[in-house]
C-alpha positions in Angstrom: -2.4 -40.8 -25.0 -4.3 -37.9 -26.6 -6.4 -37.6 -23.5 -3.4 -37.2 -21.2 -1.8 -34.7 -23.6 -4.9 -32.6 -23.6 -5.0 -32.7 -19.8 -1.3 -31.6 -19.6 -1.9 -28.6 -22.0 -4.9 -27.5 -20.0 -3.1 -27.9 -16.7 -0.1 -25.9 -18.1 -2.4 -23.1 -19.3 -4.3 -22.8 -16.0 -1.3 -23.0 -13.8 1.1 -20.7 -15.7 -0.7 -17.4 -14.8 -0.6 -18.3 -11.1 3.1 -19.3 -11.3 3.9 -16.0 -13.0 2.0 -14.1 -10.3 3.6 -15.9 -7.5 7.0 -15.0 -8.9 6.2 -11.3 -9.5 7.0 -8.5 -7.1 4.6 -8.0 -4.2 4.4 -4.3 -4.9 2.6 -2.8 -7.9 4.2 -0.9 -10.8 3.4 2.5 -9.4 5.0 1.8 -6.0 8.2 3.7 -6.1 10.0 6.6 -4.4 8.2 9.9 -4.8 4.7 8.4 -5.2 2.0 10.1 -3.2 -1.7 9.3 -2.7 -3.9 11.8 -0.9 -7.5 11.3 0.4 -10.0 13.8 1.7 -13.2 14.1 3.6 -14.5 17.6 2.8 -16.8 19.9 4.6 -19.2 22.4 2.9 -18.3 26.1 3.0 -21.1 26.6 5.5 -21.6 23.3 7.3 -24.8 22.5 9.2 -24.8 22.3 13.0 -24.6 18.6 13.0 -22.1 18.3 10.2 -19.0 17.3 12.2 -16.6 14.4 12.1 -15.3 12.6 15.2 -11.8 11.3 15.4 -11.2 9.4 18.6 -7.5 9.1 19.4 -5.7 6.6 21.7 -3.0 8.8 23.5 -0.2 6.2 23.8 -0.1 6.0 19.9 -0.1 9.7 19.2 3.1 11.3 17.8 4.8 13.3 20.5 4.2 16.8 19.1 0.5 16.0 18.5 0.1 14.5 22.0 1.3 17.7 23.6 -1.1 19.9 21.6 -4.1 17.6 22.2 -3.3 17.3 25.9 -3.1 21.1 26.4 -6.3 21.7 24.5 -8.2 18.8 26.2 -7.2 19.8 29.8 -7.7 23.6 29.2 -7.0 26.1 31.9 -9.4 24.9 34.6 -7.3 21.9 35.6 -10.5 19.9 36.3 -10.0 17.5 33.4 -6.9 15.4 32.9 -5.9 13.3 29.9 -4.7 9.9 30.7 -3.5 7.0 28.6 -6.3 4.6 29.5 -9.2 6.0 27.4 -9.8 7.6 24.0 -10.0 11.4 23.5 -12.6 12.4 21.0 -11.6 15.1 18.5 -14.4 17.0 16.9 -13.4 18.2 13.4 -15.5 20.8 11.6 -13.2 21.4 8.7 -11.6 19.4 5.9 -9.4 16.4 6.7 -6.7 14.9 4.5 -5.0 11.6 4.7 -1.7 11.4 2.7 0.6 8.5 1.9 4.1 9.3 0.6 6.6 6.7 -0.4 10.0 8.1 0.7 12.4 5.3 0.0 12.3 1.8 -1.6 14.9 -0.9 -1.4 14.7 -4.6 -2.4 13.4 -5.5 1.1 11.7 -2.5 2.6 10.0 0.9 1.9 9.5 3.9 4.1 6.0 5.3 3.9 5.1 8.6 5.5 1.5 8.7 6.7 0.0 12.2 7.5 -3.4 13.0 8.8 -4.3 16.7 8.6 -7.4 17.9 10.4 -8.8 21.5 10.3 -10.9 23.3 12.9 -10.4 20.8 15.6 -12.0 20.8 19.1 -10.6 18.7 21.9 -12.7 20.6 24.5 -15.3 23.3 24.5 -12.6 25.8 25.6 -10.2 25.7 22.7 -10.2 25.1 18.9 -7.0 24.1 17.1 -7.1 25.6 13.6 -5.0 22.8 12.2 -3.7 19.6 13.7 -1.3 17.2 12.0 -0.6 13.6 13.0 2.4 12.1 11.1 4.7 9.1 11.2 7.1 7.3 9.0 6.3 3.5 8.8 8.5 0.7 7.7 6.9 -1.6 5.1 8.4 -5.0 4.6 8.0 -5.8 1.0 8.4 -9.6 1.3 5.1 -9.9 3.3 3.6 -6.5 2.7 3.4 -5.7 6.4 4.3 -2.7 8.4 6.8 -3.1 11.3 7.9 -0.9 14.1 11.6 -0.3 14.6 11.7 -3.0 17.4 10.2 -5.5 15.0 6.6 -5.4 16.2 4.3 -6.1 13.2 1.5 -3.6 12.8 -0.6 -4.8 9.9 -0.9 -4.7 6.1 -1.3 -1.3 4.3 -4.8 0.2 3.8 -3.9 2.4 0.9 -3.3 -0.5 -1.5 -3.5 -4.2 -1.7 -1.4 -6.8 -3.5 -3.6 -7.8 -6.4 -1.6 -11.1 -6.9 -2.3 -12.0 -3.2 -5.4 -10.1 -2.0 -6.4 -10.4 1.7 -8.2 -13.5 2.7 -10.9 -14.1 5.3 -9.4 -14.6 8.8 -6.2 -12.5 8.2 -5.5 -10.0 10.8 -5.9 -6.3 10.0 -4.0 -5.4 13.2 -1.4 -7.8 14.7 -2.1 -9.1 18.1 1.5 -8.1 19.1 0.8 -4.5 18.2 -2.5 -4.4 20.1 -0.9 -5.9 23.2 2.1 -3.5 23.1 -0.2 -0.5 23.2 -2.8 -2.0 25.6 -5.5 -2.2 22.9 -7.7 -4.8 24.5 -10.2 -6.6 22.4 -11.1 -9.4 20.1 -9.0 -10.2 17.0 -9.5 -7.7 14.2 -9.7 -9.8 11.1 -10.8 -9.8 7.5 -14.4 -11.0 7.3 -15.4 -10.4 3.7 -13.7 -10.1 0.3 -16.1 -9.3 -2.6 -16.1 -8.1 -6.2 -19.9 -7.4 -6.2 -19.9 -4.1 -4.3 -21.7 -1.5 -6.4 -21.2 -3.8 -9.4 -23.3 -1.7 -11.8 -22.4 1.8 -10.6 -19.8 4.5 -11.5 -18.1 5.7 -8.3 -17.4 9.4 -8.1 -14.5 10.7 -6.0 -12.9 14.2 -5.7 -10.1 13.0 -8.0 -11.9 11.1 -10.8 -14.6 8.6 -11.6 -14.1 4.8 -11.3 -15.8 2.0 -13.1 -16.8 -1.5 -11.7 -15.8 -4.1 -10.7 -14.3 -2.9 -7.4 -12.6 -5.0 -4.7 -14.4 -4.7 -1.4 -12.5 -5.6 1.8 -14.2 -5.8 5.2 -12.7 -6.4 8.6 -14.5 -6.7 12.0 -13.9 -7.4 15.6 -16.6 -8.2 18.2 -15.3 -5.6 20.6 -12.5 -3.2 21.3 -12.1 -1.6 24.8 -11.8 2.2 24.4 -11.8 3.0 28.2 -9.6 0.8 30.4 -11.0 2.5 33.5 -14.6 1.5 32.9 -14.2 -1.4 30.4 -16.4 0.4 27.9 -16.2 -1.2 24.5 -17.3 -1.0 20.9 -17.6 -3.3 17.9 -15.2 -2.3 15.1 -15.9 -2.3 11.3 -13.4 -1.5 8.7 -14.5 -1.3 5.0 -12.4 -0.3 2.1 -12.9 -0.2 -1.7 -10.1 -0.8 -4.1 -9.4 -0.2 -7.8 -9.1 -3.5 -9.6 -6.5 -2.3 -12.0 -4.0 -0.8 -9.6 -4.9 -2.1 -6.2 -5.1 1.5 -4.9 -7.7 2.4 -2.3 -10.5 4.4 -3.8 -12.5 5.2 -0.7 -13.2 4.0 2.8 -16.6 3.4 4.3 -16.1 2.6 8.0 -12.5 2.7 9.0 -12.5 1.9 12.7 -9.2 -0.1 12.7 -7.3 0.8 9.5 -3.6 0.1 10.3 -2.0 3.4 9.3 -4.7 5.4 11.1 -4.3 3.3 14.2 -0.5 3.8 14.1 -1.3 7.5 14.3 -3.5 6.9 17.3 -6.9 7.2 15.4 -9.3 4.4 16.5 -13.0 3.9 15.8 -13.2 6.7 13.4 -15.5 6.8 10.4 -15.4 10.3 9.0 -18.0 11.3 6.4 -17.4 13.5 3.4 -20.2 16.0 3.8 -19.7 17.6 0.4 -20.1 14.3 -1.4 -22.9 13.3 1.0 -24.9 16.3 -0.2 -24.2 15.4 -3.8 -25.3 11.8 -3.1 -28.6 13.1 -1.6 -29.3 15.1 -4.8 -28.5 12.0 -6.9 -30.9 9.9 -4.9 -33.6 12.6 -5.2 -33.2 12.5 -9.0 -33.4 8.7 -9.0 -29.9 8.3 -10.6 -28.4 6.3 -7.7 -29.1 3.0 -9.6 -26.1 3.7 -11.9 -23.8 6.1 -10.0 -22.7 6.8 -6.4 -20.6 9.3 -4.5 -17.8 8.1 -2.3 -18.5 9.3 1.3 -15.5 8.3 3.3 -11.8 9.1 2.9 -11.9 9.2 -0.9 -9.2 9.8 -3.5 -8.3 13.5 -3.8 -4.9 13.7 -5.5 -2.1 11.5 -6.6 0.8 11.3 -9.1 0.0 7.7 -10.0 -1.0 7.2 -13.6 -4.2 5.2 -13.8 -5.0 3.1 -16.9 -7.0 4.9 -19.5 -10.8 4.4 -19.1 -13.9 5.9 -20.4 -17.6 5.9 -19.4 -18.5 3.5 -22.2 -15.6 1.1 -22.5 -14.1 -1.2 -19.9 -10.3 -0.8 -19.8 -8.2 -3.7 -21.1 -5.7 -4.1 -18.3 -3.6 -6.9 -16.9 -5.9 -7.7 -14.0 -9.0 -7.7 -16.1 -7.3 -9.8 -18.7 -6.2 -12.2 -16.0 -9.8 -12.7 -14.8 -11.1 -13.1 -18.3 -8.4 -15.7 -19.2 -9.0 -17.6 -16.0 -12.7 -17.8 -16.7 -12.1 -19.0 -20.3 -9.7 -21.7 -19.0 -12.3 -22.8 -16.4 -14.9 -23.1 -19.2 -12.5 -25.1 -21.3 -11.6 -27.4 -18.5 -15.3 -28.0 -17.7 -16.0 -28.8 -21.4 -13.1 -31.3 -21.6 -14.2 -33.0 -18.4 -17.7 -33.3 -20.0 -16.2 -34.8 -23.2 -14.2 -37.3 -21.2 -17.2 -38.4 -19.1 -19.1 -39.1 -22.3 -16.5 -41.5 -23.6 
């Protein structure tokens, strides 16, 4: 009787946290109307000749106003080049770029998220430079499955700027839905999650424009074997999407490669992996000094500004937050279970 009572207590302790998590809201505490999160890839004041970011865009997905501007700049005045909807158009960006997420409205079922990509000093052709180009859309986020949908019901994919900590992505899940890809003639292999890890830069402080972050981090990677970027020739490319998240809030800290991030793709940006040249220079100096064994500079779209209040942290103390407490409690319960199993086997 004592044996079964002990087993019941352990089972209750182990299962209770998961039950509470499954009943909790699928959006975090900071997800509310008025929240904004802004990321940046910065350029030096005097960039080098090769310090340029390439943002390939898929014309059918571009916002209408941006489509017209890019088409005019791409075709120029010669009339020799025409922009069609069957191949990507590469945008060369020599200035700063900003990616902003704004939560406009939240109900019990959905939220409206405004996604804006601002690029500065943009070339669509050698003939013309656009001083500033903005791609912006308002996306509908279903809160029950944490998935973006278009107005006609076509699913897009899960958000890139945060993850549900109670239900993080799993291997095999689609980053972009097949229905969305088919609708916009994005031919290619399934774009799915291939790796979820807590070991990325596990001993290093991560620097961003906004603040420093401490490990552990949540690393999410998605891949596809190929994506056709020119329907006329069949030219294709492998896609890699890598994102790093804060373990306390679930907020995206930085991107690495971001070839097929749902919000960027919804704006028409595909196969883009911009590099923060300011942070890259800082990282080079860090490596030269031999300090890269304990700190690192984020080099993709990294956190630049937000009104989200992060848990208090310091460089010498790991924050005591709900998510860390959950992992610690789960580990303790697993140890307790293993010990009791060992005791029972000895009897």
